ZAVEX-41344 format. One record per residue (C-alpha): z, x, y; residue in one letter. Coordinates in steps of 0.5 Angstrom, whole numbers, padded with zeros to 4 digits, always signed. Layout:
<sites>
ZXYA;...
</sites>
This chain:
<sites>
+0138-0104+0072X;+0141-0097+0070X;+0144-0093+0075X;+0149-0088+0076X;+0152-0084+0082X;+0147-0078+0085X;+0153-0073+0082X;+0155-0073+0075X;+0161-0070+0072X;+0166-0071+0066X;+0170-0079+0067X;+0178-0078+0067X;+0182-0080+0062X;+0184-0087+0063X;+0179-0086+0070X;+0177-0093+0072X;+0169-0095+0073X;+0169-0095+0081X;+0174-0089+0081X;+0170-0085+0078X;+0163-0086+0082X;+0168-0086+0089X;+0170-0079+0086X;+0162-0077+0085X;+0161-0079+0091X;+0167-0076+0097X;+0165-0079+0104X;+0165-0076+0111X;+0169-0080+0114X;+0164-0078+0121X;+0158-0080+0117X;+0160-0086+0114X;+0156-0092+0113X;+0153-0097+0117X;+0156-0094+0123X;+0157-0086+0125X;+0163-0084+0129X;+0159-0086+0135X;+0158-0093+0133X;+0150-0092+0132X;+0147-0095+0126X;+0147-0090+0120X;+0143-0091+0114X;+0147-0088+0109X;+0153-0084+0108X;+0154-0076+0108X;+0156-0074+0101X;+0161-0068+0101X;+0160-0063+0097X;+0164-0056+0096X;+0161-0051+0091X;+0167-0051+0088X;+0167-0049+0079X;+0174-0053+0078X;+0175-0060+0076X;+0169-0060+0073X;+0164-0059+0077X;+0159-0053+0075X;+0158-0047+0080X;+0151-0050+0081X;+0150-0057+0082X;+0144-0062+0082X;+0144-0068+0086X;+0141-0073+0081X;+0137-0079+0082X;+0141-0085+0081X;+0135-0089+0077X;+0128-0088+0074X;+0123-0088+0079X;+0117-0085+0083X;+0117-0080+0088X;+0114-0084+0095X;+0115-0077+0098X;+0118-0071+0099X;+0119-0064+0103X;+0121-0058+0100X;+0127-0054+0104X;+0126-0050+0109X;+0128-0043+0109X;+0135-0041+0111X;+0132-0037+0118X;+0129-0044+0120X;+0136-0048+0117X;+0139-0043+0122X;+0135-0043+0128X;+0134-0049+0132X;+0130-0055+0132X;+0134-0055+0126X;+0140-0053+0128X;+0142-0057+0133X;+0149-0058+0132X;+0150-0053+0127X;+0145-0050+0121X;+0142-0056+0117X;+0137-0057+0112X;+0131-0061+0112X;+0129-0062+0104X;+0129-0070+0103X;+0127-0073+0097X;+0124-0082+0097X;+0125-0085+0091X;+0122-0091+0089X;+0125-0096+0083X;+0123-0102+0080X;+0127-0105+0075X;+0130-0112+0073X;+0137-0115+0074X;+0135-0122+0071X;+0131-0127+0068X;+0125-0127+0072X;+0128-0122+0077X;+0124-0116+0078X;+0127-0112+0084X;+0124-0107+0088X;+0129-0101+0092X;+0129-0094+0095X;+0134-0089+0095X;+0134-0083+0099X;+0137-0076+0099X;+0136-0072+0105X;+0139-0065+0108X;+0137-0061+0101X;+0137-0054+0100X;+0134-0047+0098X;+0128-0051+0093X;+0127-0058+0090X;+0127-0059+0082X;+0119-0057+0080X;+0118-0063+0076X;+0119-0066+0084X;+0112-0068+0088X;+0109-0074+0090X;+0107-0079+0085X;+0111-0076+0079X;+0115-0079+0075X;+0123-0079+0074X;+0129-0081+0070X;+0136-0083+0072X;+0141-0077+0072X;+0134-0072+0073X;+0135-0066+0077X;+0132-0067+0084X;+0135-0062+0089X;+0141-0059+0091X;+0146-0061+0096X;+0145-0058+0103X;+0148-0057+0110X;+0149-0061+0116X;+0152-0059+0123X;+0154-0053+0119X;+0158-0058+0113X;+0156-0058+0106X;+0153-0065+0105X;+0148-0069+0104X;+0145-0076+0107X;+0144-0081+0101X;+0143-0088+0103X;+0139-0095+0099X;+0135-0100+0103X;+0130-0105+0101X;+0125-0111+0104X;+0127-0117+0106X;+0124-0120+0100X;+0128-0116+0095X;+0133-0117+0099X;+0133-0124+0097X;+0133-0122+0090X;+0139-0117+0090X;+0143-0122+0093X;+0140-0128+0093X;+0141-0130+0101X;+0140-0126+0107X;+0146-0130+0110X;+0152-0128+0112X;+0156-0132+0107X;+0155-0135+0100X;+0153-0143+0100X;+0159-0146+0096X;+0157-0152+0096X;+0153-0151+0090X;+0154-0147+0084X;+0151-0140+0084X;+0145-0138+0081X;+0143-0137+0074X;+0137-0133+0073X;+0141-0127+0075X;+0149-0127+0073X;+0153-0121+0071X;+0160-0118+0073X;+0166-0122+0075X;+0166-0130+0074X;+0168-0133+0082X;+0170-0140+0082X;+0171-0144+0089X;+0176-0149+0089X;+0176-0155+0095X;+0182-0157+0098X;+0186-0163+0094X;+0185-0158+0088X;+0191-0161+0083X;+0195-0155+0079X;+0199-0158+0073X;+0204-0155+0070X;+0203-0155+0062X;+0197-0158+0059X;+0198-0161+0052X;+0192-0162+0050X;+0187-0156+0052X;+0181-0159+0049X;+0182-0166+0053X;+0180-0167+0061X;+0186-0172+0061X;+0190-0171+0067X;+0195-0178+0067X;+0200-0175+0064X;+0200-0168+0067X;+0206-0166+0072X;+0203-0164+0078X;+0206-0158+0081X;+0201-0157+0087X;+0195-0160+0091X;+0191-0155+0095X;+0191-0157+0103X;+0185-0151+0103X;+0180-0147+0100X;+0182-0142+0094X;+0177-0137+0090X;+0180-0135+0084X;+0176-0129+0081X;+0175-0129+0073X;+0174-0121+0070X;+0173-0119+0063X;+0174-0111+0061X;+0175-0109+0055X;+0178-0115+0051X;+0183-0117+0057X;+0182-0123+0062X;+0185-0123+0069X;+0185-0129+0073X;+0186-0126+0081X;+0187-0132+0087X;+0185-0131+0094X;+0185-0135+0100X;+0182-0134+0108X;+0186-0130+0112X;+0190-0135+0118X;+0187-0131+0123X;+0181-0126+0121X;+0176-0131+0118X;+0172-0125+0115X;+0179-0122+0111X;+0181-0127+0105X;+0189-0124+0102X;+0190-0124+0095X;+0195-0130+0093X;+0200-0129+0088X;+0199-0123+0082X;+0194-0121+0078X;+0195-0125+0072X;+0193-0121+0065X;+0191-0125+0059X;+0196-0130+0061X;+0192-0135+0057X;+0192-0132+0050X;+0194-0135+0044X;+0197-0131+0038X;+0192-0130+0032X;+0192-0135+0027X;+0192-0132+0022X;+0199-0127+0024X;+0205-0130+0029X;+0207-0124+0032X;+0200-0121+0034X;+0197-0123+0040X;+0189-0121+0041X;+0188-0120+0048X;+0184-0126+0051X;+0177-0123+0051X;+0177-0121+0044X;+0179-0128+0042X;+0174-0132+0046X;+0171-0134+0040X;+0176-0137+0036X;+0178-0140+0043X;+0171-0143+0043X;+0172-0146+0035X;+0179-0149+0036X;+0178-0151+0043X;+0170-0155+0043X;+0168-0155+0035X;+0163-0159+0037X;+0159-0155+0039X;+0162-0147+0040X;+0156-0144+0043X;+0156-0148+0049X;+0164-0148+0049X;+0163-0139+0049X;+0158-0140+0055X;+0165-0145+0058X;+0169-0140+0057X;+0165-0134+0059X;+0162-0137+0065X;+0166-0143+0067X;+0159-0147+0066X;+0155-0147+0060X;+0148-0142+0063X;+0143-0143+0057X;+0142-0152+0058X;+0135-0151+0055X;+0139-0150+0048X;+0147-0151+0049X;+0149-0158+0050X;+0157-0159+0052X;+0161-0163+0048X;+0163-0168+0050X;+0160-0166+0056X;+0166-0167+0060X;+0169-0162+0056X;+0175-0158+0060X;+0176-0151+0062X;+0184-0150+0063X;+0186-0144+0066X;+0193-0141+0070X;+0192-0140+0076X;+0196-0137+0083X;+0196-0142+0088X;+0201-0139+0095X;+0208-0140+0091X;+0207-0140+0084X;+0202-0142+0078X;+0199-0148+0075X;+0194-0150+0070X;+0187-0152+0074X;+0180-0155+0069X;+0176-0150+0073X;+0171-0154+0068X;+0171-0159+0074X;+0164-0160+0077X;+0168-0161+0085X;+0169-0153+0083X;+0163-0148+0084X;+0162-0143+0079X;+0159-0135+0081X;+0158-0129+0080X;+0158-0122+0082X;+0151-0123+0082X;+0152-0128+0089X;+0156-0123+0093X;+0161-0127+0095X;+0164-0127+0102X;+0171-0127+0099X;+0170-0120+0096X;+0168-0117+0102X;+0160-0118+0102X;+0157-0120+0109X;+0150-0120+0110X;+0149-0117+0117X;+0143-0119+0121X;+0145-0122+0128X;+0143-0115+0132X;+0137-0117+0135X;+0134-0111+0138X;+0131-0105+0135X;+0134-0099+0137X;+0140-0096+0134X;+0146-0098+0137X;+0150-0103+0133X;+0150-0110+0138X;+0152-0114+0132X;+0157-0120+0134X;+0160-0120+0127X;+0161-0112+0126X;+0165-0113+0133X;+0169-0118+0131X;+0171-0114+0124X;+0173-0108+0130X;+0177-0113+0133X;+0181-0116+0128X;+0182-0108+0125X;+0179-0111+0118X;+0173-0106+0119X;+0175-0100+0115X;+0177-0105+0110X;+0170-0108+0109X;+0164-0104+0111X;+0162-0102+0104X;+0161-0108+0103X;+0157-0111+0109X;+0149-0110+0108X;+0146-0109+0113X;+0139-0111+0117X;+0136-0105+0122X;+0130-0100+0122X;+0130-0093+0118X;+0132-0087+0122X;+0127-0083+0120X;+0120-0085+0124X;+0120-0080+0129X;+0113-0086+0133X;+0120-0090+0134X;+0125-0085+0136X;+0124-0087+0144X;+0126-0094+0142X;+0132-0093+0138X;+0135-0086+0143X;+0132-0088+0150X;+0139-0091+0152X;+0142-0085+0151X;+0139-0084+0158X;+0143-0089+0161X;+0149-0088+0157X;+0153-0093+0155X;+0161-0096+0156X;+0163-0090+0150X;+0158-0085+0151X;+0155-0082+0158X;+0148-0081+0160X;+0144-0075+0157X;+0140-0071+0161X;+0133-0071+0160X;+0133-0063+0157X;+0140-0066+0153X;+0134-0072+0150X;+0128-0068+0148X;+0133-0063+0144X;+0136-0069+0140X;+0128-0071+0140X;+0126-0064+0137X;+0131-0065+0132X;+0131-0071+0129X;+0123-0070+0129X;+0124-0064+0125X;+0128-0068+0120X;+0124-0075+0120X;+0118-0076+0115X;+0112-0081+0115X;+0115-0087+0112X;+0108-0090+0110X;+0109-0098+0108X;+0116-0099+0111X;+0113-0097+0118X;+0118-0098+0124X;+0121-0105+0122X;+0128-0106+0119X;+0130-0106+0112X;+0137-0107+0109X;+0142-0102+0108X;+0147-0102+0103X;+0152-0097+0103X;+0150-0093+0096X;+0157-0091+0093X;+0158-0100+0094X;+0151-0101+0091X;+0152-0096+0085X;+0158-0100+0083X;+0156-0106+0083X;+0150-0106+0080X;+0153-0102+0074X;+0156-0108+0072X;+0149-0111+0071X;+0147-0108+0065X;+0141-0112+0064X;+0135-0107+0061X;+0128-0108+0064X;+0121-0107+0059X;+0122-0099+0061X;+0130-0099+0059X;+0129-0101+0053X;+0123-0098+0050X;+0127-0092+0052X;+0132-0094+0047X;+0128-0093+0041X;+0127-0086+0039X;+0121-0082+0039X;+0123-0080+0031X;+0128-0082+0027X;+0132-0079+0021X;+0130-0084+0014X;+0136-0082+0008X;+0130-0082+0002X;+0135-0081-0004X;+0142-0076-0005X;+0140-0070+0000X;+0133-0072+0001X;+0131-0074+0008X;+0125-0075+0013X;+0125-0074+0019X;+0119-0079+0022X;+0115-0081+0028X;+0116-0088+0030X;+0109-0089+0033X;+0109-0096+0031X;+0112-0099+0037X;+0109-0104+0042X;+0112-0108+0047X;+0105-0110+0051X;+0105-0118+0053X;+0106-0122+0046X;+0110-0118+0043X;+0116-0118+0039X;+0120-0113+0044X;+0116-0116+0050X;+0118-0123+0048X;+0125-0122+0045X;+0128-0118+0052X;+0130-0124+0056X;+0134-0127+0050X;+0136-0121+0049X;+0139-0119+0055X;+0142-0127+0056X;+0145-0126+0050X;+0149-0119+0052X;+0151-0123+0059X;+0153-0129+0054X;+0157-0124+0049X;+0160-0120+0054X;+0155-0114+0051X;+0156-0111+0058X;+0158-0104+0058X;+0154-0098+0056X;+0157-0097+0050X;+0158-0104+0047X;+0149-0104+0048X;+0149-0098+0044X;+0153-0100+0039X;+0149-0107+0039X;+0143-0105+0040X;+0144-0099+0035X;+0145-0103+0030X;+0139-0108+0032X;+0133-0104+0034X;+0134-0100+0026X;+0135-0107+0023X;+0129-0111+0025X;+0124-0104+0024X;+0124-0102+0032X;+0124-0110+0034X;+0118-0110+0030X;+0120-0117+0026X;+0126-0122+0026X;+0126-0121+0019X;+0128-0117+0012X;+0122-0115+0009X;+0121-0117+0001X;+0123-0113-0004X;+0123-0117-0010X;+0116-0121-0013X;+0117-0126-0019X;+0111-0125-0023X;+0109-0130-0031X;+0110-0125-0035X;+0103-0128-0039X;+0098-0128-0033X;+0102-0124-0028X;+0101-0129-0023X;+0106-0129-0017X;+0111-0134-0018X;+0115-0133-0012X;+0117-0128-0008X;+0126-0126-0007X;+0128-0121-0001X;+0132-0117-0007X;+0137-0122-0010X;+0139-0126-0005X;+0133-0130-0003X;+0132-0134+0001X;+0138-0133+0005X;+0136-0125+0006X;+0137-0122+0014X;+0133-0126+0019X;+0134-0124+0027X;+0136-0117+0032X;+0143-0116+0027X;+0140-0120+0021X;+0145-0125+0018X;+0145-0124+0011X;+0148-0129+0006X;+0150-0137+0006X;+0156-0137+0010X;+0154-0133+0015X;+0148-0137+0015X;+0153-0143+0015X;+0158-0141+0019X;+0152-0140+0026X;+0150-0147+0023X;+0157-0149+0025X;+0158-0145+0031X;+0151-0148+0034X;+0154-0154+0033X;+0150-0156+0027X;+0153-0160+0022X;+0151-0159+0014X;+0153-0163+0008X;+0159-0159+0005X;+0158-0159-0002X;+0152-0156+0000X;+0155-0150+0004X;+0161-0149-0002X;+0156-0149-0008X;+0151-0144-0005X;+0157-0139-0002X;+0160-0140-0008X;+0154-0138-0012X;+0152-0132-0007X;+0160-0129-0009X;+0158-0131-0016X;+0151-0125-0016X;+0155-0122-0011X;+0161-0120-0016X;+0156-0119-0023X;+0151-0115-0021X;+0147-0117-0028X;+0146-0124-0027X;+0143-0123-0021X;+0135-0124-0023X;+0137-0128-0029X;+0142-0133-0026X;+0140-0134-0019X;+0141-0141-0017X;+0140-0140-0009X;+0134-0143-0008X;+0133-0148-0004X;+0130-0153-0008X;+0135-0154-0014X;+0141-0154-0009X;+0137-0160-0005X;+0137-0156+0002X;+0136-0161+0007X;+0129-0160+0011X;+0133-0158+0018X;+0138-0153+0015X;+0131-0149+0012X;+0129-0150+0019X;+0134-0147+0022X;+0135-0142+0017X;+0128-0140+0019X;+0128-0141+0025X;+0133-0135+0026X;+0127-0130+0025X;+0121-0135+0028X;+0124-0137+0035X;+0126-0130+0039X;+0132-0135+0043X;+0135-0136+0036X;+0135-0129+0033X;+0138-0126+0040X;+0144-0132+0039X;+0145-0131+0033X;+0146-0123+0033X;+0151-0125+0039X;+0155-0130+0034X;+0155-0124+0030X;+0157-0119+0034X;+0164-0123+0036X;+0165-0126+0030X;+0166-0121+0027X;+0169-0116+0033X;+0165-0111+0034X;+0168-0111+0041X;+0174-0107+0040X;+0170-0102+0037X;+0165-0100+0041X;+0171-0100+0047X;+0174-0094+0044X;+0173-0087+0045X;+0166-0085+0043X;+0168-0078+0041X;+0160-0076+0038X;+0159-0071+0033X;+0153-0067+0032X;+0151-0068+0025X;+0145-0062+0023X;+0140-0064+0017X;+0133-0060+0014X;+0129-0066+0012X;+0123-0064+0008X;+0118-0059+0012X;+0121-0062+0018X;+0126-0056+0020X;+0133-0057+0022X;+0134-0064+0026X;+0140-0066+0029X;+0143-0073+0031X;+0150-0076+0032X;+0155-0080+0031X;+0161-0082+0032X;+0167-0086+0029X;+0167-0091+0034X;+0159-0093+0032X;+0162-0092+0025X;+0167-0097+0026X;+0163-0102+0030X;+0157-0101+0025X;+0161-0103+0019X;+0164-0109+0022X;+0158-0113+0021X;+0155-0109+0015X;+0161-0106+0010X;+0167-0110+0013X;+0171-0107+0008X;+0169-0100+0010X;+0170-0100+0017X;+0176-0095+0016X;+0172-0090+0011X;+0168-0086+0015X;+0166-0082+0010X;+0163-0088+0006X;+0155-0087+0005X;+0153-0094+0002X;+0151-0097+0010X;+0144-0098+0010X;+0140-0093+0014X;+0146-0091+0018X;+0143-0085+0020X;+0137-0087+0022X;+0142-0092+0026X;+0145-0087+0029X;+0138-0083+0031X;+0138-0090+0036X;+0146-0090+0039X;+0143-0082+0041X;+0138-0085+0044X;+0143-0090+0048X;+0148-0085+0049X;+0143-0082+0053X;+0139-0087+0057X;+0145-0092+0058X;+0151-0087+0059X;+0153-0080+0062X;+0156-0079+0057X;+0154-0071+0055X;+0152-0069+0047X;+0156-0064+0044X;+0152-0056+0042X;+0153-0052+0035X;+0159-0051+0038X;+0162-0058+0039X;+0162-0056+0047X;+0159-0062+0050X;+0155-0059+0054X;+0148-0061+0053X;+0144-0068+0057X;+0140-0070+0053X;+0140-0070+0043X;+0136-0064+0042X;+0131-0066+0036X;+0126-0068+0042X;+0129-0076+0041X;+0128-0079+0048X;+0121-0084+0048X;+0119-0082+0055X;+0112-0083+0059X;
</sites>
């Protein structure tokens, strides 16, 4: 799922993701979620707009689609004359334009979801592309924010049905089941741990690779449940502990201060250099779990092994010792203990504020939820309201108006009875804004706070089939020689059933989740290289480029891939050379004869240094080196087994340290070339993308941004440009280097 707010403005320096989303969606406190000022159900929020030009606002700012979708229905805004008169003008001028979008996407393995976004009170006109059944893309213009009750704002809501609620959150019960681990088919964002009463905290651990506690000094034993959240971000790892409030069961207090990189260790190569915890996960997994670092990496990342069909933790009781806060101090806890249950943000943990509200049994507009009443009595309703997911009818169905609002005729404890004349006026006003709700009928739907929904699912980044397809540019630049370029159409991308892109997508998404390639910029750097290297996801194997023939008979003796056959490129980020293959085998816990490893690595290095010998004195063959069949199979599986193709790429990402380069600011550079018979073409690069690309291809040239020897870098930049457009909100520089363009200039995006 790729999602963004309905307004998209530049991010301020140092602005966090939640803060930016919140700034894009200032909410009218009188028209908040899930209740309005009259304490009736309100399915969304009113997003305020000022029509000002400072602080990054455009003079005419458009409401935009939050995700790719289809227009279910829409209504063009009425004229200002109608807006200013009854029935639209009831408590003030009110616009009646609306757009209802249906979004179909994926949030995990075999977890396709459908949800809806609704944009009400749009003014003047809708974007010309908006019509019933039209396909829209994330960030596309929908219309302009109008007025409601004389306030410049539009109503915005996000909802789904019961079936998709179960897929999106995993439950419809108020709280999460903490007797078992959370789901693994969809898993993203922060990792959470439930520590039951009786959990031991230890003063220190002398051997972080051992679960033995016999000689450890216990500093605390819990008498109450504790809940720990582990957050990775830009190299850091933050551990935060919570416990249930003594008087309000739905509220959880933080325990101590957040612990940032507390368990980071110094770089083995430089005693003065401490690498942030996340950036060091690869080395940590090799140090603590040498028998299978790949499984150990999952333990460090998720608190458990997720890929159980491919990974086996060795030993099975290998620990995950982390420093955790408890009331009054900190101590070491083995989070891998089976008594400690593991979850992720995909489980919507209730100790982080999420509650599913389905205890209002009537179908009127009044909120009669005991759960919400309890929160109001406790004084914590405003703290938790944005994370309540509530089940009640859609308010825009005119046929159910009487069912939902007849109580106004008799009034309530807080609201006096309404006269018949006033009731009919209200009904006329509501009917003027309602529309045919179609398949949603008159039943109840699950409503999310739109701002929180967007912030939450921006952590997901699981690419659907359609989202992946958009990363493949329609055209790409190829360097044919010095200052000689070709602008070539990419017509061979196929993602139908059984195709490589269709088959590898799940493996690729799972690898990106495992290796924390879970931000738009990290994905852009990862796939900007992988998509180019695999020929638009066409093959996980580098093409043959050299054929040896018998000089006398001209018969083919054998194929080489240049001179390093059979250790040529395989996988999504193509592993090349014996050292990379053997490092990967070691990371996967596969033992290889040391003499064969050293012989092949030394031979490769000899040939690399002595170009004239590469084809005349080459000793890299399997036969000559007596390479065992299992090693040959492992090597070949990197291209033939799509799990291995994706897994090896994730290994390469962390082993070569691509993440720090991808996390840097991406300053886009507009590059102009004139290919033969194609006219001027534009593509985009950035120093951050160069360094991330060089890290896995030419490590010695990471800081040489003008180096021309990285194979296909211009082509990679074409993929990178599409990824920036599809995955981020960053704008592209124009010919004057002003970041104003919303899309790449040379018609790159693959849409449709």
